[in-house]
C-alpha positions in Angstrom: -19.8 -0.1 12.2 -16.4 -0.6 10.7 -14.4 2.6 11.0 -11.4 3.4 9.0 -9.3 6.5 9.6 -7.4 7.6 6.4 -4.6 10.0 6.8 -1.2 10.7 5.1 0.9 13.3 3.4 -0.6 15.8 1.0 -0.2 14.5 -2.5 0.3 10.9 -1.5 -3.0 9.7 -3.0 -5.7 10.0 -0.4 -8.2 11.1 -3.0 -7.6 8.0 -5.1 -7.8 5.8 -1.9 -11.2 7.3 -1.1 -12.5 6.6 -4.6 -11.4 2.9 -4.2 -13.0 2.7 -0.8 -16.3 4.1 -2.1 -16.2 1.4 -4.8 -16.2 -1.4 -2.2 -19.0 0.1 -0.1 -17.4 2.6 2.3 -19.3 5.7 3.2 -16.5 8.3 3.0 -16.2 11.7 4.8 -13.4 14.0 3.7 -11.6 16.6 5.9 -13.5 15.9 9.1 -12.0 17.9 12.1 -10.6 15.4 14.6 -12.5 17.2 17.4 -15.8 16.1 15.8 -14.8 12.5 15.1 -15.9 10.9 18.4 -19.2 12.9 18.5 -19.9 11.9 15.0 -19.4 8.2 15.6 -21.4 8.3 18.8 -24.2 10.1 17.0 -24.2 7.6 14.2 -24.4 4.7 16.5 -27.2 6.2 18.6 -29.2 7.3 15.6 -29.4 3.8 14.3 -27.4 4.6 11.2 -27.4 1.9 8.5 -23.8 2.7 7.6 -21.8 -0.5 7.9 -18.4 0.8 6.7 -17.2 4.3 7.3 -14.0 5.9 6.1 -13.0 9.3 7.5 -10.2 11.3 5.9 -8.3 13.6 8.3 -5.1 15.6 7.3 -3.4 18.9 7.8 -6.2 20.7 5.9 -7.9 20.8 9.3 -5.3 23.3 10.5 -4.5 23.5 14.2 -7.3 21.1 15.0 -5.4 18.3 13.2 -3.3 18.1 16.3 -6.2 16.5 18.0 -6.2 13.3 15.9 -4.0 11.4 18.3 -6.3 12.4 21.2 -9.4 11.4 19.1 -7.9 8.0 18.4 -7.1 7.5 22.0 -10.6 8.5 23.0 -12.1 6.0 20.4 -9.9 3.3 22.0 -10.9 4.1 25.5 -14.6 4.1 24.4 -14.2 0.6 23.0 -15.0 1.8 19.5 -12.9 -0.4 17.1 -11.2 1.3 14.2 -8.2 0.9 11.9 -5.9 3.5 10.4 -4.6 3.7 6.8 -1.6 6.0 6.2 -0.5 7.0 2.7 3.1 8.1 2.2 5.5 9.0 -0.7 9.1 10.1 -1.0 9.7 13.9 -0.8 10.9 14.2 -4.4 7.8 12.5 -5.6 5.5 14.7 -3.7 7.3 17.8 -5.0 7.0 16.5 -8.5 3.2 15.8 -8.1 2.6 19.3 -6.7 4.5 20.8 -9.7 2.7 18.7 -12.3 -0.8 19.4 -10.9 0.0 23.0 -10.2 -1.5 22.6 -6.8 -0.2 24.4 -3.7 0.6 22.5 -0.5 -1.9 23.4 2.2 0.8 24.3 4.6 2.5 26.5 2.1 -0.8 28.5 1.8 -1.3 28.7 5.6 2.4 29.4 6.7 3.7 31.1 3.5 6.6 28.7 3.2 8.0 26.7 0.2 6.6 23.4 -0.9 9.8 21.6 0.1 9.6 23.0 3.6 5.9 22.3 3.9 6.5 18.7 3.0 9.2 18.3 5.7 7.0 20.1 8.3 4.0 18.0 7.4 6.0 14.7 7.6 7.1 15.5 11.1 3.5 16.5 12.1 2.2 13.2 10.9 5.0 10.9 12.2 3.0 9.7 15.3 0.0 8.8 13.1 2.3 6.9 10.6 3.9 5.0 13.4 0.6 3.8 14.9 -1.2 3.1 11.6 -2.5 -0.4 10.9 -1.8 0.0 7.1 1.0 2.0 5.5 1.3 2.3 1.8 4.1 4.1 0.0 2.6 5.4 -3.3 5.9 6.8 -4.7 6.0 4.3 -7.6 2.3 3.2 -7.7 0.0 4.2 -10.6 -3.6 5.1 -9.6 -4.7 1.6 -10.8 -2.1 -0.1 -8.7 -3.1 2.0 -5.6 -6.7 1.1 -6.2 -5.8 -2.6 -6.4 -3.9 -2.4 -3.2 -6.7 -0.7 -1.4 -9.3 -3.2 -2.6 -7.1 -6.1 -1.5 -6.6 -4.7 2.0 -10.2 -3.7 2.7 -12.4 -6.3 1.1 -13.7 -9.2 3.2 -12.9 -12.9 3.3 -9.2 -12.6 3.9 -7.7 -15.5 5.9 -7.5 -14.4 9.5 -7.8 -10.8 8.3 -4.3 -10.6 6.7 -4.0 -9.4 3.1 -1.0 -10.3 1.1 0.4 -8.4 -1.9 3.1 -9.7 -4.1 5.0 -7.0 -6.1 7.6 -7.6 -8.8 10.0 -4.7 -9.2 13.4 -3.7 -10.7 16.2 -3.0 -8.4 17.4 -0.2 -10.7 14.3 1.7 -9.8 14.4 1.1 -6.1 13.0 -1.5 -3.6 9.4 -0.8 -2.6 9.6 1.2 0.6 6.8 -0.6 2.4 8.1 -4.1 1.7 8.0 -6.7 4.5 9.9 -9.5 2.7 12.3 -8.9 -0.3 13.4 -11.7 -2.6 16.2 -11.1 -5.0 16.2 -13.3 -8.2 19.0 -11.5 -10.0 21.1 -14.7 -9.4 19.2 -16.4 -12.2 19.9 -16.3 -16.0 18.5 -13.1 -17.5 16.1 -13.2 -20.5 17.0 -9.6 -21.2 20.1 -10.8 -23.1 18.0 -13.1 -25.3 17.1 -10.9 -28.4 13.6 -12.5 -28.9 12.8 -12.2 -25.2 14.2 -8.7 -24.4 11.0 -6.8 -25.2 8.7 -9.3 -23.6 7.9 -9.7 -19.8 7.3 -12.5 -17.4 3.6 -12.3 -18.3 4.5 -13.9 -21.7 4.8 -17.6 -21.9 8.1 -17.6 -23.7 9.8 -15.6 -20.9 8.1 -17.6 -18.1 9.2 -20.9 -19.7 12.7 -19.6 -20.1 13.0 -18.5 -16.5 11.5 -21.6 -15.0 13.4 -23.9 -17.4 16.5 -23.9 -15.2 16.8 -26.3 -12.2 18.2 -23.4 -10.2 14.9 -21.4 -10.7 12.8 -24.4 -9.7 15.0 -25.0 -6.5 14.9 -21.3 -5.6 11.1 -21.2 -6.0 10.7 -24.3 -3.8 12.8 -22.7 -1.1 10.8 -19.4 -1.2 7.5 -21.4 -1.0 8.9 -23.3 2.0 9.8 -20.1 3.8 6.3 -18.6 3.1 4.6 -21.9 4.2 6.3 -21.6 7.5 6.2 -17.8 8.0 2.7 -16.8 6.8 0.9 -18.4 9.7 3.3 -16.7 12.1 2.5 -13.3 10.6 -1.2 -14.2 11.1 -0.6 -15.3 14.6 1.1 -12.0 15.4 -2.0 -10.1 14.1 -0.3 -8.6 11.0 -3.0 -7.1 8.8 -1.0 -6.6 5.6 2.1 -8.3 4.1 3.9 -7.0 1.2 6.3 -9.4 -0.6 8.6 -7.9 -3.1 10.4 -9.9 -5.7 13.1 -8.1 -7.6 15.3 -8.5 -10.6 17.4 -5.9 -12.5 14.7 -4.2 -14.5 11.5 -5.7 -13.1 10.3 -7.1 -16.3 11.3 -10.8 -16.7 12.6 -12.9 -13.7 10.8 -10.9 -10.9 7.5 -11.0 -12.8 7.8 -14.7 -13.4 8.5 -15.4 -9.7 5.8 -13.0 -8.5 3.3 -15.0 -10.5 4.4 -18.2 -9.0 4.3 -16.9 -5.5 0.9 -15.5 -6.0 -0.4 -18.9 -7.1 1.2 -20.6 -4.1 -0.2 -18.1 -1.6 -3.7 -18.1 -3.2 -3.7 -22.0 -3.0 -2.9 -21.8 0.7 -6.1 -19.9 1.2 -4.9 -16.3 1.8 -6.3 -13.3 0.1 -3.6 -12.1 -2.2 -3.1 -9.8 -5.1 -0.1 -9.4 -7.4 1.2 -6.3 -9.1 4.0 -5.8 -11.5 5.4 -2.3 -10.7 8.0 -1.9 -13.4 6.9 -4.5 -16.1 5.6 -1.8 -18.5 8.6 0.5 -18.3 10.5 1.0 -21.5 13.8 -1.0 -21.6 
């Protein structure tokens, strides 16, 4: 049985993650008390359950029992039961906005009669040990539900080379670097199509923009050097047992140069045999 523990901050997208996991064949259990985790796994194994992939969501809704999650994970490890942990995070201001927009109340606010802001801070501190030991960390601050779903599917579908899943993300520096980036490439040094009137409203997904960006010798040389770095470093990440790698490519607004280069890097990494996906975080933003 493949066991995945899903945790993270309230409002960070665990429900969306569970829906994506169900779509790829996971049997999902939400809000299981940590004290029952080991007993449930042992029962499932002894009863001859046909469940091949199990995802268990555990968070602060479990109240005081949540504090047993670290102990439960240690017990699984000592029992030789393999598992992985996915942790979902988001910036405080994003979480506050999500609670306000959905008119939901933070579970710690209800239990402890404190403000949403204080509840988020307290929850972050409670979950810090879990975040630090998680195998997969996803910052959902600037991801749409569709982008989060794509990231989940990339990470947890089979057939990745040596178990490492690579995501290439284009972004705009004016909106912030993706928090969970492992490698960041800056292509703001290249000519900007934004200042070409007929290209301004297009993106790197359009042939005209792509051809413009890659029409410069500097662009071709920069891409060659990026590919050379990845050709050397990707096997090293695999050797070190890294399960996910997020490569972020940024330009000013995230619509033209970064999208073009993200497309190229995706093609290069896919051709090298790795499981890879590409996302254009800011390409659809209004100029």
